[in-house]
PyMOL Python script that loads the backbone (N, CA, C, O; Angstrom):
from pymol import cmd

cmd.read_pdbstr("""\
ATOM      1  N   MET A   1     159.751  59.983 136.799  1.00  0.00           N
ATOM      2  CA  MET A   1     158.441  59.405 136.220  1.00  0.00           C
ATOM      3  C   MET A   1     157.272  60.099 136.760  1.00  0.00           C
ATOM      4  O   MET A   1     156.981  60.086 137.957  1.00  0.00           O
ATOM      5  N   ARG A   2     156.447  60.850 135.631  1.00  0.00           N
ATOM      6  CA  ARG A   2     155.467  61.756 135.897  1.00  0.00           C
ATOM      7  C   ARG A   2     154.399  61.080 134.965  1.00  0.00           C
ATOM      8  O   ARG A   2     154.580  60.296 134.034  1.00  0.00           O
ATOM      9  N   GLY A   3     153.195  61.619 135.489  1.00  0.00           N
ATOM     10  CA  GLY A   3     151.849  61.329 134.634  1.00  0.00           C
ATOM     11  C   GLY A   3     151.438  59.759 134.846  1.00  0.00           C
ATOM     12  O   GLY A   3     150.692  59.186 134.051  1.00  0.00           O
ATOM     13  N   ASN A   4     151.918  59.208 135.837  1.00  0.00           N
ATOM     14  CA  ASN A   4     151.656  57.851 136.066  1.00  0.00           C
ATOM     15  C   ASN A   4     150.670  57.750 137.189  1.00  0.00           C
ATOM     16  O   ASN A   4     150.985  57.147 138.215  1.00  0.00           O
ATOM     17  N   MET A   5     149.420  58.344 137.042  1.00  0.00           N
ATOM     18  CA  MET A   5     148.299  58.292 138.004  1.00  0.00           C
ATOM     19  C   MET A   5     148.746  58.562 139.295  1.00  0.00           C
ATOM     20  O   MET A   5     149.141  57.634 140.001  1.00  0.00           O
ATOM     21  N   GLU A   6     148.736  59.650 139.675  1.00  0.00           N
ATOM     22  CA  GLU A   6     149.145  60.328 141.120  1.00  0.00           C
ATOM     23  C   GLU A   6     148.533  59.257 142.091  1.00  0.00           C
ATOM     24  O   GLU A   6     147.515  58.702 141.678  1.00  0.00           O
ATOM     25  N   ARG A   7     148.999  58.898 143.298  1.00  0.00           N
ATOM     26  CA  ARG A   7     148.372  58.246 144.355  1.00  0.00           C
ATOM     27  C   ARG A   7     148.902  58.777 145.523  1.00  0.00           C
ATOM     28  O   ARG A   7     149.846  58.164 146.022  1.00  0.00           O
ATOM     29  N   PRO A   8     148.447  59.914 146.135  1.00  0.00           N
ATOM     30  CA  PRO A   8     148.857  60.804 147.384  1.00  0.00           C
ATOM     31  C   PRO A   8     148.467  59.761 148.392  1.00  0.00           C
ATOM     32  O   PRO A   8     147.510  58.997 148.270  1.00  0.00           O
ATOM     33  N   PRO A   9     149.294  59.807 149.385  1.00  0.00           N
ATOM     34  CA  PRO A   9     150.670  60.799 149.397  1.00  0.00           C
ATOM     35  C   PRO A   9     151.763  59.902 149.217  1.00  0.00           C
ATOM     36  O   PRO A   9     152.872  60.243 149.630  1.00  0.00           O
ATOM     37  N   GLU A  10     151.617  58.919 148.716  1.00  0.00           N
ATOM     38  CA  GLU A  10     152.776  58.111 148.543  1.00  0.00           C
ATOM     39  C   GLU A  10     153.738  58.369 147.291  1.00  0.00           C
ATOM     40  O   GLU A  10     154.947  58.602 147.315  1.00  0.00           O
ATOM     41  N   GLU A  11     153.030  58.283 146.383  1.00  0.00           N
ATOM     42  CA  GLU A  11     153.971  58.617 144.921  1.00  0.00           C
ATOM     43  C   GLU A  11     153.112  58.399 143.766  1.00  0.00           C
ATOM     44  O   GLU A  11     152.164  59.175 143.644  1.00  0.00           O
ATOM     45  N   GLN A  12     153.276  57.459 142.873  1.00  0.00           N
ATOM     46  CA  GLN A  12     152.809  57.215 141.629  1.00  0.00           C
ATOM     47  C   GLN A  12     152.121  55.989 141.771  1.00  0.00           C
ATOM     48  O   GLN A  12     152.498  55.196 142.633  1.00  0.00           O
ATOM     49  N   HIS A  13     151.079  55.707 140.975  1.00  0.00           N
ATOM     50  CA  HIS A  13     150.545  54.162 140.957  1.00  0.00           C
ATOM     51  C   HIS A  13     151.345  53.257 140.717  1.00  0.00           C
ATOM     52  O   HIS A  13     152.083  53.386 139.741  1.00  0.00           O
ATOM     53  N   PRO A  14     151.415  52.216 141.448  1.00  0.00           N
ATOM     54  CA  PRO A  14     152.422  51.181 141.361  1.00  0.00           C
ATOM     55  C   PRO A  14     152.350  50.577 139.835  1.00  0.00           C
ATOM     56  O   PRO A  14     151.364  50.456 139.109  1.00  0.00           O
ATOM     57  N   LEU A  15     153.613  50.266 139.611  1.00  0.00           N
ATOM     58  CA  LEU A  15     153.750  49.285 138.444  1.00  0.00           C
ATOM     59  C   LEU A  15     153.152  47.882 138.741  1.00  0.00           C
ATOM     60  O   LEU A  15     153.190  47.523 139.918  1.00  0.00           O
ATOM     61  N   LYS A  16     152.647  47.111 137.897  1.00  0.00           N
ATOM     62  CA  LYS A  16     152.083  45.897 138.012  1.00  0.00           C
ATOM     63  C   LYS A  16     153.079  44.999 137.993  1.00  0.00           C
ATOM     64  O   LYS A  16     154.076  45.070 137.274  1.00  0.00           O
ATOM     65  N   GLY A  17     152.768  43.946 138.961  1.00  0.00           N
ATOM     66  CA  GLY A  17     153.827  42.803 139.099  1.00  0.00           C
ATOM     67  C   GLY A  17     154.144  42.175 138.109  1.00  0.00           C
ATOM     68  O   GLY A  17     155.306  41.781 138.014  1.00  0.00           O
ATOM     69  N   GLU A  18     153.136  41.886 137.023  1.00  0.00           N
ATOM     70  CA  GLU A  18     153.482  41.160 135.809  1.00  0.00           C
ATOM     71  C   GLU A  18     154.022  41.892 134.846  1.00  0.00           C
ATOM     72  O   GLU A  18     154.362  41.324 133.808  1.00  0.00           O
ATOM     73  N   ALA A  19     154.211  43.331 135.004  1.00  0.00           N
ATOM     74  CA  ALA A  19     155.002  43.928 134.034  1.00  0.00           C
ATOM     75  C   ALA A  19     156.324  43.625 133.670  1.00  0.00           C
ATOM     76  O   ALA A  19     156.953  43.297 134.677  1.00  0.00           O
ATOM     77  N   ILE A  20     157.017  43.597 132.637  1.00  0.00           N
ATOM     78  CA  ILE A  20     158.266  43.307 132.285  1.00  0.00           C
ATOM     79  C   ILE A  20     159.118  44.069 132.013  1.00  0.00           C
ATOM     80  O   ILE A  20     159.057  44.523 130.870  1.00  0.00           O
ATOM     81  N   THR A  21     160.360  44.586 132.977  1.00  0.00           N
ATOM     82  CA  THR A  21     161.048  45.854 132.905  1.00  0.00           C
ATOM     83  C   THR A  21     162.237  45.321 131.871  1.00  0.00           C
ATOM     84  O   THR A  21     162.444  44.151 131.550  1.00  0.00           O
ATOM     85  N   ILE A  22     162.948  46.489 131.447  1.00  0.00           N
ATOM     86  CA  ILE A  22     163.905  46.459 130.711  1.00  0.00           C
ATOM     87  C   ILE A  22     165.247  45.652 131.476  1.00  0.00           C
ATOM     88  O   ILE A  22     166.172  45.156 130.833  1.00  0.00           O
ATOM     89  N   ALA A  23     165.164  45.638 132.681  1.00  0.00           N
ATOM     90  CA  ALA A  23     166.157  45.057 133.653  1.00  0.00           C
ATOM     91  C   ALA A  23     166.120  43.444 133.358  1.00  0.00           C
ATOM     92  O   ALA A  23     167.089  42.713 133.158  1.00  0.00           O
ATOM     93  N   GLU A  24     164.722  43.093 133.387  1.00  0.00           N
ATOM     94  CA  GLU A  24     164.283  41.650 133.412  1.00  0.00           C
ATOM     95  C   GLU A  24     164.866  41.176 131.893  1.00  0.00           C
ATOM     96  O   GLU A  24     165.514  40.130 131.866  1.00  0.00           O
ATOM     97  N   ILE A  25     164.698  41.757 130.899  1.00  0.00           N
ATOM     98  CA  ILE A  25     165.174  41.553 129.458  1.00  0.00           C
ATOM     99  C   ILE A  25     166.787  41.375 129.494  1.00  0.00           C
ATOM    100  O   ILE A  25     167.358  40.470 128.886  1.00  0.00           O
ATOM    101  N   PHE A  26     167.367  42.231 130.184  1.00  0.00           N
ATOM    102  CA  PHE A  26     168.504  42.307 130.191  1.00  0.00           C
ATOM    103  C   PHE A  26     169.337  41.311 130.838  1.00  0.00           C
ATOM    104  O   PHE A  26     170.434  40.891 130.470  1.00  0.00           O
ATOM    105  N   LYS A  27     168.577  40.960 131.971  1.00  0.00           N
ATOM    106  CA  LYS A  27     169.167  39.687 132.993  1.00  0.00           C
ATOM    107  C   LYS A  27     169.079  38.325 132.016  1.00  0.00           C
ATOM    108  O   LYS A  27     170.021  37.544 131.878  1.00  0.00           O
ATOM    109  N   GLN A  28     167.827  38.189 131.389  1.00  0.00           N
ATOM    110  CA  GLN A  28     167.662  37.085 130.232  1.00  0.00           C
ATOM    111  C   GLN A  28     168.948  36.947 129.392  1.00  0.00           C
ATOM    112  O   GLN A  28     169.516  35.891 129.116  1.00  0.00           O
ATOM    113  N   ALA A  29     169.334  38.277 129.009  1.00  0.00           N
ATOM    114  CA  ALA A  29     170.538  38.279 128.102  1.00  0.00           C
ATOM    115  C   ALA A  29     171.826  37.890 128.661  1.00  0.00           C
ATOM    116  O   ALA A  29     172.846  37.781 127.981  1.00  0.00           O
ATOM    117  N   GLY A  30     171.753  37.676 129.961  1.00  0.00           N
ATOM    118  CA  GLY A  30     173.205  37.341 130.798  1.00  0.00           C
ATOM    119  C   GLY A  30     173.714  38.846 131.408  1.00  0.00           C
ATOM    120  O   GLY A  30     174.829  38.825 131.930  1.00  0.00           O
ATOM    121  N   TYR A  31     173.105  39.956 131.393  1.00  0.00           N
ATOM    122  CA  TYR A  31     173.753  40.969 132.010  1.00  0.00           C
ATOM    123  C   TYR A  31     173.351  40.944 133.512  1.00  0.00           C
ATOM    124  O   TYR A  31     172.358  40.351 133.932  1.00  0.00           O
ATOM    125  N   SER A  32     174.228  41.651 134.281  1.00  0.00           N
ATOM    126  CA  SER A  32     173.821  41.905 135.697  1.00  0.00           C
ATOM    127  C   SER A  32     173.275  43.331 135.681  1.00  0.00           C
ATOM    128  O   SER A  32     173.652  44.238 134.939  1.00  0.00           O
ATOM    129  N   THR A  33     172.322  43.384 136.625  1.00  0.00           N
ATOM    130  CA  THR A  33     171.562  44.862 136.504  1.00  0.00           C
ATOM    131  C   THR A  33     171.601  45.276 137.908  1.00  0.00           C
ATOM    132  O   THR A  33     171.838  44.466 138.805  1.00  0.00           O
ATOM    133  N   GLY A  34     171.364  46.579 138.130  1.00  0.00           N
ATOM    134  CA  GLY A  34     171.173  47.311 139.263  1.00  0.00           C
ATOM    135  C   GLY A  34     170.419  48.743 139.109  1.00  0.00           C
ATOM    136  O   GLY A  34     170.114  49.326 138.068  1.00  0.00           O
ATOM    137  N   ALA A  35     170.243  49.076 140.256  1.00  0.00           N
ATOM    138  CA  ALA A  35     169.393  50.368 140.165  1.00  0.00           C
ATOM    139  C   ALA A  35     169.899  51.600 141.120  1.00  0.00           C
ATOM    140  O   ALA A  35     170.480  51.358 142.177  1.00  0.00           O
ATOM    141  N   PHE A  36     169.637  52.959 140.671  1.00  0.00           N
ATOM    142  CA  PHE A  36     169.864  53.962 141.538  1.00  0.00           C
ATOM    143  C   PHE A  36     169.303  55.222 141.402  1.00  0.00           C
ATOM    144  O   PHE A  36     169.217  55.643 140.248  1.00  0.00           O
ATOM    145  N   GLY A  37     168.905  55.918 142.295  1.00  0.00           N
ATOM    146  CA  GLY A  37     168.081  57.028 141.945  1.00  0.00           C
ATOM    147  C   GLY A  37     166.680  56.760 142.711  1.00  0.00           C
ATOM    148  O   GLY A  37     166.528  56.025 143.688  1.00  0.00           O
ATOM    149  N   LYS A  38     165.704  57.514 142.054  1.00  0.00           N
ATOM    150  CA  LYS A  38     164.267  57.504 142.466  1.00  0.00           C
ATOM    151  C   LYS A  38     163.690  56.594 141.512  1.00  0.00           C
ATOM    152  O   LYS A  38     163.958  56.750 140.320  1.00  0.00           O
ATOM    153  N   TRP A  39     162.822  55.531 141.940  1.00  0.00           N
ATOM    154  CA  TRP A  39     161.957  54.606 141.217  1.00  0.00           C
ATOM    155  C   TRP A  39     160.646  55.136 141.109  1.00  0.00           C
ATOM    156  O   TRP A  39     160.098  54.937 140.025  1.00  0.00           O
ATOM    157  N   ARG A  40     160.077  55.697 141.879  1.00  0.00           N
ATOM    158  CA  ARG A  40     158.656  56.267 141.721  1.00  0.00           C
ATOM    159  C   ARG A  40     157.771  55.467 140.889  1.00  0.00           C
ATOM    160  O   ARG A  40     156.998  56.032 140.115  1.00  0.00           O
ATOM    161  N   LEU A  41     157.825  54.033 140.993  1.00  0.00           N
ATOM    162  CA  LEU A  41     156.819  53.281 140.263  1.00  0.00           C
ATOM    163  C   LEU A  41     156.230  52.195 141.418  1.00  0.00           C
ATOM    164  O   LEU A  41     155.662  51.147 141.111  1.00  0.00           O
ATOM    165  N   GLY A  42     156.440  52.584 142.617  1.00  0.00           N
ATOM    166  CA  GLY A  42     155.801  51.744 143.414  1.00  0.00           C
ATOM    167  C   GLY A  42     156.239  52.045 144.874  1.00  0.00           C
ATOM    168  O   GLY A  42     157.451  51.958 145.070  1.00  0.00           O
ATOM    169  N   TYR A  43     155.467  52.381 145.917  1.00  0.00           N
ATOM    170  CA  TYR A  43     155.598  52.623 147.364  1.00  0.00           C
ATOM    171  C   TYR A  43     155.769  51.508 148.171  1.00  0.00           C
ATOM    172  O   TYR A  43     155.096  50.502 147.946  1.00  0.00           O
ATOM    173  N   PRO A  44     156.606  51.543 149.118  1.00  0.00           N
ATOM    174  CA  PRO A  44     156.924  50.462 149.943  1.00  0.00           C
ATOM    175  C   PRO A  44     155.777  49.418 150.348  1.00  0.00           C
ATOM    176  O   PRO A  44     154.786  49.838 150.946  1.00  0.00           O
ATOM    177  N   GLY A  45     155.901  48.101 150.035  1.00  0.00           N
ATOM    178  CA  GLY A  45     154.776  47.290 150.307  1.00  0.00           C
ATOM    179  C   GLY A  45     154.168  46.991 149.046  1.00  0.00           C
ATOM    180  O   GLY A  45     153.689  45.859 148.976  1.00  0.00           O
ATOM    181  N   SER A  46     154.065  47.717 148.031  1.00  0.00           N
ATOM    182  CA  SER A  46     153.442  47.484 146.881  1.00  0.00           C
ATOM    183  C   SER A  46     153.960  46.624 145.729  1.00  0.00           C
ATOM    184  O   SER A  46     155.181  46.534 145.599  1.00  0.00           O
ATOM    185  N   GLU A  47     153.139  45.973 144.868  1.00  0.00           N
ATOM    186  CA  GLU A  47     153.812  45.233 144.038  1.00  0.00           C
ATOM    187  C   GLU A  47     154.869  45.912 143.005  1.00  0.00           C
ATOM    188  O   GLU A  47     155.760  45.293 142.425  1.00  0.00           O
ATOM    189  N   GLY A  48     154.612  47.241 142.889  1.00  0.00           N
ATOM    190  CA  GLY A  48     155.665  47.984 142.040  1.00  0.00           C
ATOM    191  C   GLY A  48     156.674  48.437 142.766  1.00  0.00           C
ATOM    192  O   GLY A  48     157.396  49.268 142.213  1.00  0.00           O
ATOM    193  N   ASN A  49     156.970  48.069 144.039  1.00  0.00           N
ATOM    194  CA  ASN A  49     158.359  48.407 144.640  1.00  0.00           C
ATOM    195  C   ASN A  49     159.482  47.872 143.950  1.00  0.00           C
ATOM    196  O   ASN A  49     159.481  46.729 143.492  1.00  0.00           O
ATOM    197  N   SER A  50     160.437  48.658 143.859  1.00  0.00           N
ATOM    198  CA  SER A  50     161.687  48.154 143.219  1.00  0.00           C
ATOM    199  C   SER A  50     162.156  46.781 143.558  1.00  0.00           C
ATOM    200  O   SER A  50     162.642  45.998 142.743  1.00  0.00           O
ATOM    201  N   ASN A  51     161.969  46.552 144.833  1.00  0.00           N
ATOM    202  CA  ASN A  51     162.608  45.139 145.223  1.00  0.00           C
ATOM    203  C   ASN A  51     161.599  44.088 144.969  1.00  0.00           C
ATOM    204  O   ASN A  51     161.852  42.909 145.214  1.00  0.00           O
ATOM    205  N   ASN A  52     160.569  44.439 144.531  1.00  0.00           N
ATOM    206  CA  ASN A  52     159.428  43.324 143.894  1.00  0.00           C
ATOM    207  C   ASN A  52     159.474  43.144 142.638  1.00  0.00           C
ATOM    208  O   ASN A  52     158.715  42.301 142.160  1.00  0.00           O
ATOM    209  N   GLN A  53     160.422  43.924 141.722  1.00  0.00           N
ATOM    210  CA  GLN A  53     160.311  43.888 140.325  1.00  0.00           C
ATOM    211  C   GLN A  53     161.465  43.203 139.878  1.00  0.00           C
ATOM    212  O   GLN A  53     161.644  43.016 138.675  1.00  0.00           O
TER     213      GLN A  53
END
""", "prot")
cmd.dss("prot")
cmd.show_as("cartoon", "prot")
cmd.util.cbc("prot")
cmd.orient("prot")
């Protein structure tokens, strides 16, 4: 993810908590979801952290 408003030194600007991710849409359709690799949409403790999405 690039061009998402840099927020030094942590990473990119966090994803808003109310944002709907494709994983949420898949879960509503009955799929199991998971993640791997670099998230880059929220630093630890932010609302965009992958554990908070």
